[in-house]
N, C-alpha and C positions, 0 to 999 in steps of 0.2 A: 485801408491797411497800411500801418507806420510803425516802424522800428525806432523806439524812443529809449534811448541809454540816459540814466539817471543813477543818482549815486545808490541805488540799490540793484543795478543789474540793468538789463535790456528787456522790455517790455514791447510785445505785439500790441498795437490798440486798433480796431475798428472804430472808426467816430467820425461823425461829422462836425467840421470847423464849430459850425453854429448852433450844436447841442452839447459840445465838449468843455464844460467848465473844467471839468476836473484837468483835464488835456492842457486848457488854457493856464491853468494856474500851475501845472507843473513846466510848462514852459516859461510861465512869466518871472518862476522861481531863476530860469537859467538866462534869459537875456533880458537887457534893459530896452524898456520900451520908453521912448522920450516925449511921448504923448499920454495926456490923463484922457484915457477914453470914456471915463465915467463922466467929465466936465462938457465931452460933447456927444454924449448919448442920446439919441431921438426920444423924446418924451414917453412916448408910448412903449420903448422898450427899459426905462429906468427903473430899478430896484430902490425903494426908499427907504430911509430909518423911521423911527418914531417922529424925528422932528423935520420931516420933510426934504432931508439933505438925501442926494444920491450917492448910495452906497455901491451900486452895481449895475451894470447893463447887461440885459437878457438878450439873448439870441431871438430873431425874429420867429424862430422855429419855436421854441419853449414860449414866447409871447402869445402867439396866433395859433400853434398847433395845425399849420394848414400844409398839405404835401407840397405847393410850392416855395415854401421857405424851409423844409425839413428833408429834402431830396428823398421823398418817396412816391410810392405809386407810380404815376404818369411822369413823376419828377425824378426818376430814379437814375438817370444815366446824366454824363456830362452833356450829351446833345440836347437832353431834355431839362436841365435844371439849370438855366442861365442866371449870371449874376442879378440880383435885386438892387432895388435902391439901397437897402439895408445893409448887404455885403458891400457895396460900394464905399458907403460911410465907413465902416472899417479899413476896407482897403486904402481907401485914402488917407486914413489917420496913421496907418503903420504899413506902406509899402514894401519895405524892405522884410518886414517879419512875420507880414499874417500870408 
């Protein structure tokens, strides 16, 4: 759970970083990320437009829908949900903001 202050007040959100595009978009509007994540997105996570250009980067949870990427079932606690290669990619790209 996180309390997020927006122009519309404070909202309480329960979300996983890896499946929360709405939360990411809200945060992105408030902070400047100095890295183009789409340009460095692993190919298996990219979202392509009609001309094969990358327009987004999915989470591993959304891309694969597996518990080990979604923080669910046997992976639902901090002790059983270690960083993955995918989460490390994003953390390495923006260590201050992610």
